[in-house]
C-alpha positions in Angstrom: -90.8 -20.0 37.7 -93.2 -18.3 35.3 -93.0 -17.4 31.7 -95.2 -15.2 29.6 -94.4 -15.6 25.9 -97.6 -15.3 23.9 -97.4 -16.1 20.2 -99.7 -13.3 19.3 -99.8 -9.6 20.2 -103.2 -9.7 21.9 -104.6 -12.5 24.2 -107.5 -11.5 26.4 -109.7 -13.5 28.8 -112.9 -13.5 30.7 -112.6 -15.0 34.2 -115.9 -15.3 36.1 -116.2 -16.5 39.6 -119.1 -19.0 39.6 -120.8 -17.9 42.8 -124.1 -17.5 41.0 -125.7 -17.5 37.5 -124.4 -15.1 34.8 -126.0 -11.8 35.3 -126.0 -8.5 33.4 -122.9 -7.1 35.1 -120.9 -10.2 34.2 -122.3 -10.1 30.6 -121.0 -6.6 30.2 -117.5 -7.6 31.3 -117.6 -10.7 29.1 -118.8 -8.7 26.0 -116.3 -5.9 26.5 -113.3 -8.2 26.9 -114.3 -10.5 24.0 -115.1 -7.7 21.5 -111.9 -5.8 22.3 -109.9 -9.0 21.7 -111.6 -10.0 18.5 -111.6 -6.5 17.0 -107.9 -6.3 17.5 -107.2 -9.7 15.9 -106.5 -11.4 19.2 -107.5 -14.5 21.1 -110.0 -14.7 23.8 -109.7 -17.3 26.6 -112.2 -18.4 29.2 -111.2 -19.1 32.8 -113.3 -20.3 35.7 -112.1 -18.6 38.8 -113.2 -21.2 41.3 -110.1 -21.1 43.5 -112.5 -20.4 46.4 -114.1 -23.8 46.0 -116.7 -23.6 48.9 -118.3 -20.6 47.2 -118.1 -21.9 43.7 -120.3 -25.0 43.0 -119.4 -26.9 39.8 -123.1 -26.8 38.5 -123.1 -23.0 38.7 -119.9 -22.9 36.6 -121.3 -25.2 34.1 -124.5 -23.1 33.9 -122.3 -20.0 33.2 -120.6 -21.9 30.3 -123.9 -22.8 28.8 -125.3 -19.3 29.1 -122.2 -17.8 27.5 -122.5 -20.3 24.6 -126.2 -19.4 24.2 -125.2 -15.7 24.1 -122.9 -16.5 21.1 -119.6 -16.4 22.9 -116.8 -18.6 21.4 -113.5 -18.9 23.3 -110.1 -20.1 22.1 -108.8 -23.4 23.6 -110.0 -25.2 26.6 -111.5 -23.6 29.7 -109.0 -23.2 32.5 -110.3 -24.2 36.0 -108.4 -22.7 39.0 -109.6 -25.5 41.2 -107.4 -27.9 39.1 -104.2 -25.8 39.5 -103.5 -26.0 43.2 -100.1 -27.7 42.6 -99.1 -24.9 40.4 -100.0 -22.3 43.0 -98.1 -24.3 45.6 -95.0 -24.3 43.4 -95.1 -20.5 43.1 -95.7 -20.0 46.9 -92.7 -22.3 47.6 -90.6 -20.2 45.2 -91.6 -17.0 46.8 -90.8 -18.5 50.2 -87.4 -19.6 49.0 -86.5 -16.0 48.1 -87.9 -14.5 51.3 -90.9 -12.8 49.7 -93.6 -14.5 51.8 -93.9 -15.1 55.6 -96.3 -16.9 57.9 -99.0 -14.9 59.7 -100.9 -15.9 62.8 -103.3 -13.1 62.9 -107.1 -13.6 62.9 -109.7 -11.4 61.3 -110.8 -10.3 64.7 -107.3 -9.2 65.6 -107.2 -7.1 62.4 -110.7 -5.6 62.8 -109.4 -2.2 63.9 -106.9 -2.0 61.0 -107.2 0.7 58.4 -109.3 -0.2 55.4 -107.9 -0.4 51.9 -109.8 1.1 48.9 -111.3 -2.3 48.0 -112.6 -2.9 51.5 -109.9 -5.2 52.8 -108.0 -4.5 56.0 -104.5 -3.2 55.5 -102.2 -5.6 57.4 -100.4 -3.8 60.3 -97.3 -6.0 60.0 -97.7 -7.9 63.3 -96.0 -11.0 62.1 -93.6 -9.4 59.5 -90.5 -10.0 61.6 -91.6 -13.4 62.9 -94.5 -15.2 64.6 -95.4 -14.1 68.1 -94.3 -16.6 70.8 -96.7 -19.5 71.1 -98.6 -18.6 67.9 -98.8 -20.9 64.8 -99.1 -19.8 61.2 -102.6 -19.5 59.8 -101.9 -17.8 56.4 -98.9 -16.7 54.3 -98.5 -13.1 53.2 -96.4 -11.4 50.5 -93.8 -9.0 51.8 -94.4 -5.8 49.8 -91.9 -3.0 49.3 -92.6 0.7 50.1 -92.9 1.6 46.5 -95.3 3.4 44.2 -96.9 1.0 41.7 -98.6 2.7 38.7 -100.2 1.8 35.4 -101.9 3.5 32.5 -105.4 2.2 32.3 -106.9 2.4 28.8 -110.2 3.8 30.3 -109.4 5.1 33.7 -106.2 6.9 32.9 -103.2 6.9 35.2 -103.7 4.9 38.4 -101.1 4.8 41.2 -100.9 3.2 44.5 -98.4 3.4 47.3 -98.6 -0.3 47.9 -97.2 -0.7 51.4 -99.4 2.2 52.7 -102.5 1.5 50.6 -102.6 -2.3 50.5 -100.0 -3.7 52.8 -98.7 -7.2 52.9 -101.4 -9.3 51.4 -102.4 -12.9 51.7 -101.4 -15.5 49.2 -102.5 -18.6 51.1 -105.5 -18.3 53.3 -106.1 -19.6 56.8 -108.6 -22.1 55.4 -105.9 -23.6 53.2 -107.2 -22.2 49.9 -105.0 -20.0 47.7 -105.9 -16.4 47.4 -107.2 -14.7 44.3 -104.2 -12.5 43.8 -101.8 -15.4 43.5 -104.1 -17.4 41.3 -104.9 -14.6 38.9 -101.2 -13.6 38.4 -100.2 -17.2 37.9 -103.0 -17.9 35.4 -102.5 -14.8 33.4 -98.8 -15.5 33.0 -99.2 -19.2 32.3 -101.9 -18.5 29.7 -99.8 -15.8 28.0 -102.5 -13.1 28.6 -101.4 -9.7 27.3 -104.5 -7.6 27.9 -107.0 -7.6 30.7 -110.4 -5.9 30.1 -112.5 -6.3 33.3 -114.8 -4.4 35.7 -113.5 -1.4 37.6 -114.4 -3.2 40.9 -111.1 -4.9 40.4 -109.0 -1.9 39.7 -107.8 -1.5 43.3 -106.3 -5.1 43.1 -104.3 -4.2 40.0 -101.3 -2.7 41.8 -101.0 -5.7 44.0 -101.1 -8.0 40.9 -98.4 -5.9 39.1 -96.2 -6.0 42.2 -96.6 -9.8 42.3 -95.9 -10.0 38.6 -92.6 -8.2 39.3 -91.7 -10.6 42.1 -92.3 -13.6 39.8 -90.4 -12.0 36.9 -93.2 -11.7 34.4 -94.3 -8.7 32.3 -96.9 -6.3 33.3 -100.1 -6.6 31.3 -102.2 -3.9 29.6 -105.4 -3.0 31.5 -108.7 -1.5 30.8 -111.3 -1.3 33.5 -114.9 -1.1 32.4 -117.6 0.6 34.4 -119.3 -1.7 36.8 -123.1 -2.2 36.7 -124.8 -1.2 39.9 -128.5 -1.4 41.0 -130.8 1.5 42.0 -129.2 1.3 45.5 -125.7 1.8 44.1 -124.8 -1.9 44.8 -122.7 -3.9 42.4 -124.9 -6.6 40.7 -124.2 -10.0 42.2 -125.8 -13.0 43.7 -125.9 -11.2 47.1 -127.8 -8.2 45.6 -130.2 -10.6 43.8 -129.1 -9.8 40.3 -131.4 -11.7 37.9 -129.8 -14.2 35.6 -129.4 -13.6 31.8 -132.2 -15.1 29.7 -130.3 -17.8 27.8 -133.3 -18.6 25.7 -133.6 -15.2 24.2 -130.3 -13.3 24.9 -130.3 -10.7 22.1 -132.0 -8.0 24.2 -129.5 -8.5 27.0 -126.6 -8.3 24.5 -127.9 -5.1 23.0 -128.4 -3.6 26.5 -124.8 -4.5 27.3 -123.6 -2.8 24.2 -125.6 0.3 25.1 -124.1 0.2 28.6 -120.6 0.1 27.0 -121.3 3.2 25.0 -122.0 1.5 21.7 -125.3 2.4 19.9 -127.0 -0.7 18.5 -130.2 0.1 16.5 -133.4 -0.8 18.4 -134.4 -3.5 16.0 -131.2 -5.4 16.7 -132.7 -6.6 20.0 -135.2 -8.6 18.0 -132.6 -10.1 15.7 -130.8 -13.4 15.9 -127.8 -13.6 18.2 -125.4 -14.0 15.2 -126.7 -10.7 13.8 -126.0 -9.0 17.1 -122.4 -10.2 17.0 -121.9 -9.2 13.4 -123.0 -5.7 14.2 -120.9 -5.5 17.4 -117.8 -6.8 15.8 -118.1 -4.3 13.0 -118.9 -1.3 15.3 -116.9 -1.9 18.5 -114.8 0.9 19.8 -113.2 0.9 23.3 -112.9 4.7 23.0 -116.7 5.0 23.2 -116.9 3.1 26.5 -117.7 5.6 29.3 -114.7 6.5 31.5 -116.6 6.0 34.8 -116.1 3.3 37.3 -119.7 2.5 38.0 -123.1 3.2 36.5 -126.7 2.0 37.1 -128.7 0.3 34.4 -132.4 -0.3 34.3 -132.3 -2.6 31.4 -131.5 -6.3 31.9 -133.1 -7.7 28.7 
């Protein structure tokens, strides 16, 4: 159903969810992923993760694209939009259903409110509908049937990460009750179809990685190489986002923000570079980038937003 046969040794990607303008935390993830790809002779693709369409207005996505371009980012090939790939996700869900890997679930959020919480804040499904829908109940969502196995990977920054997937994550949703496909299915499908080999992203997504690896195995595609960058948090320790009122990147004069992002990632741009042209910032960054210098922490505050 899926194939992953990239023509090059390294193909990375940046995949923002367009729920708000590009902010400093997203800039850090974009810059880290792009520099690592380019400095290793690889391709760098851009994907708009708008699978959750009600939360992802098209004008916001287009504004992110304009801001990335103003910041000097150049991506390979066309932008992939998840909202245009529903049929592909349906094909994969049907395949998983045909091999007995997914099952219908009738449970509501209220019914799972007392369930144990996973590391990423989601409720661990207690398995109520695993052996069949309760009498008189209709399917609301479709879940992947996980095995009681240990899923581990060696993260280039965070080291060895392991998760007992049945205990720590549980059977997770692939098709939501509102009819939209879930992030986990979309990202695995997109990475495989695009031939992604390396994923460099924020550590806020590290707890999803074991689930994605398990789903990769179910679909018969290779496991990717992962590096999870430290996440930018505000003074209150909250991840920068639209909800935490993260200010947008200044697309008119982005050099200071690019230099601040480089500093956050453990690189040491000279102070005068913040006053240089964007092309000069990129020339310096491409010549000096080292993933080994990125801090091996999962979150850090930054009081510089350019």
